[in-house]
N, C-alpha and C positions, 0 to 999 in steps of 0.2 A: 667465436667460430661456431657455426651451426652444424647440426647432425649431418646434413647432406654433404657439407664440405669435408667433414671428417671421413665419410665414405670415400670421397674423391682422393684425399691424401693417402688413405690406406692402399689404394689400388694403383696410384700413379707412380710407377717406377721411373727413375731418372732417365734410363735409356729409352724407354718407350715414349716418354714425354719429349725428350730432345728430338727423337726421330720424327714424332708427329709435328712438332713445330717446324722443323726443317722441311718436311713434306708440304705443309700448308704454305710456308713461305714461297716455295717453288710453284705450287699449283695456283696460288693467288696471283703471282706475277704472270704466269702463262695465261690464266683466265682473263684478267683485265687486259692483257696485251692483245690476245686473240679475239675475245668476245666483245670488246668495247673499243679500245683505242685504235686498233687497226682499221676500223671502219672509215675513218677520215681519209686514210691513204687511198682507199678504193673509190672515193667519190668521183674524182676526175675521169678515170678510165670507165667506170660504170656509166657516168653521164653520157659519154660518147657512144658506148655500145647499146645502152638501153634507151637512148634518145630521151633522157629525162633531165630536168633541171636540178640544181643543187638543193633547192627547197624540198622537192619531192623526195630526193634520196635521203636528206637529213631527217625527214619525217619518219623514215623507216627505223632509224636508230632511236628516235624519240619514242616510237611505238614499243621497241624492245624494253626501254626503261620503264614505261608505263605498265607493260605486262608483268615485268619483274616485281613492281610494287603491288599489283593486284593479287598476284599469287603468293606474296610474302607471308600473309597470315596463315594460309594453309600449310606452307612449307615450315613455318615456325612451329605449328602444332605437331607436325610429323616429327620434327627434330626433338621436341620435348619428349615424345613418346618412345621413339626408336633410336635416337642418336644419329650421328652424321655419316657413318661409314657407307652404308648402303645407298643413302640418298645422294651423297656427293659422288660416289662411283657412277651411279646411274646418270647423274647430271653431266658428268664428264663425257659419257658416251653420247648423250643427247646433244651436248654442245658441239662435239666433233662432227656428228652427223649433220647438224644444222649448218656448220661452216662448209662441209662438203657439198650440201645441197645448194648453198649460196653460190658456189662456183658454177652452178648449172642454170641459174635463173636467166630467163629471157625477157621477162616483163617486170615492170615496177610492182604489179600485184603479187607476183611470185616472190619478189624481194621482201615485201611487207609480210608475207606469210612466213618466210624464213626468219625474219627478225622477230616475229611473234614467238617462234620456237626458241630463238636465242634468248629472249626475255625470260622464258620459263627455265632454261638451262642456267642462266645467270643467277636466278634466285636460288637454285639448288647448289651452286658451287662457289659463289663469290663471298664477299666479306660477311654478309648476314649469317650464312651457314657456317663459315669457318669460325666466326666469333662464338656462335652457339656451342660448337664443339669445344672451344677453348674454355669458355665459362663453365661448362659442365665438367671439365676434366681437372682444372687447376683450382687450388685454394686461392683466397683473396690475396695473399702475400705474393704469390708467383704469377697471378693472372695478368697484372700490369706489364710485367716483363715479357710474358708470352705474347700478349697483344702487340707490344712494341716491336718484338723481333719479327713477327709476321708482316706488320705494316711497313716497317723500315725497308725490308727487302722488296715487298710488292710496290712500294712507292716509286721504284725505278721501272715499273712496267712500261710506261710511255717512253722513257728514255731508251729502253731496249727494243721494244717492238715497233715503234714508229720508223726508225731507220732500217730495221730488219725487214719490215714489210715493204718499205720503199725499195729496198734492194731487190727483193723477190719479184715485185711488180715490174721493175725495170728490166730484170734479167729474163723472167719467164712469162710475163703477162699476168693480168690480174686474176684470171680464172685458175691458172696453174699455181699461182701464189697461194690462193685459197686452199687448193688441194694439199699443198705442202704444209700450210699452217694447220689444217685439220688433222693431218697425219701426225705432225709433231705434237699437237695438243693432246691427241688421244694417247700416244705412246708415253707421254710424260705424266699426265694427270690420272688416267684410269688406274694404272698400277699403284701410284702413290696413294690415292684415296682408298683403294681396296686394301692395301697392306699396312699403311702407317696410321690412318685415322682411326681413333678409338671409337667404338660404337655405343657408348653408354648413353642412355636416356635418363630422365628423371626417375626417382624411386616410385614404385607403383602406388604407394600410399599418398603421394602428393596430390593435393586437390588443385590442379592447375586452373580449372575453370573458376574456382573461387578466388584464386590469387589474381587472375586476369580481370575478373569482374570487379573486384575491389579496387584494383589499380585504375581501371577505366572510369570509376566513379569519383576518383580523387583528383583534386586540382593539381598536385605535383606532377602527375603523369602528363597532363595537358600543357603544363609549363615546359616540360622537357620537349614535348611535341612542337610547341611554338618556337622554342629555342633552335632546335635542329632543323625544323622546316625552313625558317627564315634564313638561317645561315647557309644551309645547303643551296637554297635558291640563289643567294648572293654569290656563292662559290661557282655555281653552274654558269651564271651570267659572265663572271670574269673569265672563266675558262674558255667560253665560246667567243666573247667579244673583245677581249683585252688586246689581241694583236691588231684588230681593226681599229680600235680606238687609238692605240699608240701611233698608227699610221696617220689617222686623222689629225693627231697632234703635231704631225710634221716629221716623224721619225722614219728612216728608211725601213722597208719591209724586213730586211735581214736583221737589223737591230731590234725591231719590234718582236720578231719571232724568237730571237736569242733571249731577250729580257723576259718574255712570257714563259720561256722554257725554264726559267729559274723557279717557277711555282712548284714544279715537281720536286726539285732538290730541297727547296725551303720547306715543303710539307714534311719531309723527313726530319729536318732540323727542328721544326715546331713540335713534332711528336716526341723527339728526344728531350727537348726542354720541358715539355709538359709532364712527361713521366718522371724526370728528375725532380721537379718541384712538388710532386705529390707527397713526398716525405714531410714537407713543411706546411703546405696549404691544401685545402679541399679541392677536389677535382672540379667541382661546379664553379668555384671562384676563379681558378686558373683558366678554365675554358672561357668564362665570361670576359676575363681580361684579354684573352686572345681575340675573341669576337669584337670587342671594343677597339682593339688595335686595327683590325681589318676595316672597321667603319671609318676610323681616322684616315687610313690609307686611301679609301674611296673618296673621301673629301679632299685630300691633298692632290690626287692625280689631276683633276682639272685645273688646279691652282698652280702647280709646279711641274706638271708632267711634260711641258714643252721643252724643258732642258733635259739633257742626258742624265745628269745627277738626280734631278727631281723625279724623273720616270723610274730610275733604278730604286731610289729610296722608297717610293710609293709601292712598287711591286714587291720589294723585300718585306715591307711591313705587312702587306696583305698576305704574302706567301707564308709567313710564319704561322698563320692560323689556318692555312689551306687544308691541312690534314688532321687538325686537332680534333674536330668533331668525330672523326672516324674511330679514335680510341677512347674518347670521352663518353660517347653514348653507351657502349657496352659496360664500361666501368660504373657509370651512374645507375643504369638499370639493375645490374647485379648487386650493387651496394644497397640499394633501397629495397628491392623486391626478392632478393635471393636468386638461387639458380634453378629451382624446380620448374618454373614457368618462364625462364628467361627467353627462350626462342619464341614462344607465343607472344610475349610482350614486345619483343624486338620486331616480330613480323607485323604486329598491329601498328607499331610506330613507323615502320618502314613504308607503309602504304602512302600516307600523306607526304612523307619526305621524298619518295621517288616521284610522286606527282609534281612536287615543287621543282625537283631536278630536271624533269622533262619539260615543264611548261614555262619556267622562269626565263630561259633564254629567248623563247618565242615572244613573250611579253616585252622583254627588254629590247628586242629588235624593233618591235612596234613603237615603243617609246622613243628609241633613237631616231626613227624615221620622222616622227612628228614633232618631237620636242628637243632632239639633240642628245649627244652623249653625256653632257654634264647632268642632264636630268636622270639618265640611267645611273650615273655614279651616285647621285643623290638618293635614288631608290636603293641602291646597294648599301650605302651607308646607313640608311634607315633600317633596312632589314638586319644588318649586323648589330645595330644598337638595340633593336627589339630582341634579338637573340640573347645579347648580353644581359639585358634587364630581366628577361624571363629566367635566366639561370640564377641571377641574384635573388629573385623572388623564390625560386625553387630552393635555393640554399637555406633561406630562412625557415622553410618548412621541412628541411631534411631531418630524418629521425636521428636520435642520439644513440639508440641501442643497436644490437646486431641485426643484420638482415634476416628475414624469415627464411626457413628452409624451403 
């Protein structure tokens, strides 16, 4: 255990720690539900009112993801210096105001502007920021359980907010639904971030610039980047195109949507399995195995996906690794580089990963149009395999001593 983590243990009382984890679990669920997942429900009514095509509107949420990645390094440096309380509280206010402004847009250009602000707010309040708070506050022994608790609850964000948003749109119209979501998000997340999130940053003596510079010059950091970039791109492609491909394979739309909906539940299962296996095997190898399983699922889907059983098996195999990268990335970064510059390193890593998340579905849609969906599944399988191999190579270079402070 390093000195920085000793400081963390000394100050992290059980009540405040439990309260913070509970608060983050709630705010991450609301954040992903309102700031990200709800967008898809608003596309049909916005398309009618704004006289815009689906591609134009989808580009707005793509812009939000890209902006989130671009500002991630700056957000990370702020988190390392000042901690998360003030930033996440301010981000909640910005996010609520952006959703409220969204309810008033009259043109596609205004929508893009609002989504740019949503991207900034997302970088301030979603997983990257929450994980930085958890890594700074908990020692290594309790960190995995804290990350798991938050992500297990937040893993149900789409299951909660997609039907809730649909109900609000149907009952009140899309503009009033956004007003209600903005109010609910503000009333939930602003006080929780302000009162429950602990505000500790890194010790003042920590040379964060040196830690980050050293990491960026080392091959292991770029192996991690390659692993999570490729797998994130694969997951984004499946999240966007799976329903369409299942319909192309001959399944009814209702069945396709129901099977694709398993991904959210299975992501929670995969996180539970991964955390449970950490007592026996290294995180890098467990994660590599999960990525490899996803590659196998992508290969199987074109081969056996026309049958009901085959489609379910392929989706289940892919879904088990759906959320593993979310908890593996902070664990691997903190284990190797310590906690003093974790948020800065996480922000640097988030930039290419967010770009992959935004761009990969667009590239996959182009491949599907010109080469067919089997080619898309081949690309997904290749990306997962590359991610797995990168983690195996990283594991061979993993340090044997304790992480630096």
